[in-house]
C-alpha positions, 0 to 999 in steps of 0.5 A: 500500500502506498500512502498518499494525501491529495490536497482538497482544497431569477433563481437567486433565492435558491442560491446559497453561498458556501460561506452561509454553510461555513458560518452556521454553528447551531447544528453542525452535525446536520447534512445538507447535501449528498454525493453518491460514491461511484468509484468504489472508494472505501474506508479502512477501520480497525478494532481490538481484534485486528492485528497491528497494521491490518485493517478492514475495508468497508464500501462508502455509501456517499459523501456528505456536506455539513452545514459547517462546510465540512465534507466526510464519507458516510457508511451504514454502521450498526443501526444508523448512518455514521460519518466515518471520521466519527468511528472511534470504538475500539471494540466495533471500529476505529476509522483509519482513513480512506482507501482507493482499492484500484491504486492502493492509495490511503488518504485522510482527506475527502477527494477534491472532486467530491468536495467540489461536487457537493459545494457546487450542488449546495450553492445551486439547490440551496440548504435545508428548509427545516421541514421534517416532511419535505425531501431535500434529496434521495440517492440510490443505495449502490453498495448493497446495504441490507436492513435486518428485521427481527421481531422479539416475539418471533425467532426468524430474521428477515433481510431486506434490501435498502433501495435508497437513502432519503435526506429530509428538510430537517437534515435527517437521513433515512434508509428506505425499504420496500413495503411489499403490499404497496408495490404497484409497479416495477422496477422500484425506483427512488421516490416510489410510493412503496418505500418507507424509512427502516427506522419506522419499522419496529422490527428494524435492528441493524444494517449489514453490508452486502457480503455479510448479508449473503453470509447470513442468508447462506446460514454461515455458522460464524455469521449467525453466531455474531448475529446472536451476540448482537441480538443478545445486547 
């Protein structure tokens, strides 16, 4: 692996200056714009069980611009979407950097082209309107994220595809899954009437990456044992 650290350096009512985002401090954690990751970039993370200098990789869902002007990658982590730079748990995962598997480059700043894409889009489309019901943006899930549903009164698990991710006007980001009873046309696209937030399903427990979900579906003993430990918590 070769280390690298690239530098990152009248519709008027809808145009928001970047400085507006950089000076907002009331809710610095809110995401105001998303950019799907399409070049297979990943994050690297470690935990207390990994060997020294041996990291695990996870595909990046998207890049996000916050109200304070910062940009970071987002990943589905446990039961929520998390900024990768905030992964700091020695047991479950600590962020170690971004990774380009095609070039084996390891870097710790978001790519300049993603920063430009996000800031330009934010200036053009504007910021959040504060309405918890309005949809600011919706992007497809390109990394095969699954949501695990498990009723406490039933003994079986259900793994369902996350079709898209919806950013609401209050800065809330929701994983959208399919209500099969409301499907009236196919293929199911972002914005479809049959989609609803996974968080609204009382049986929702965790998100899983594509390969982990397939191990669970195949009833891999190690994967099932890990799931049992999670559900016991």
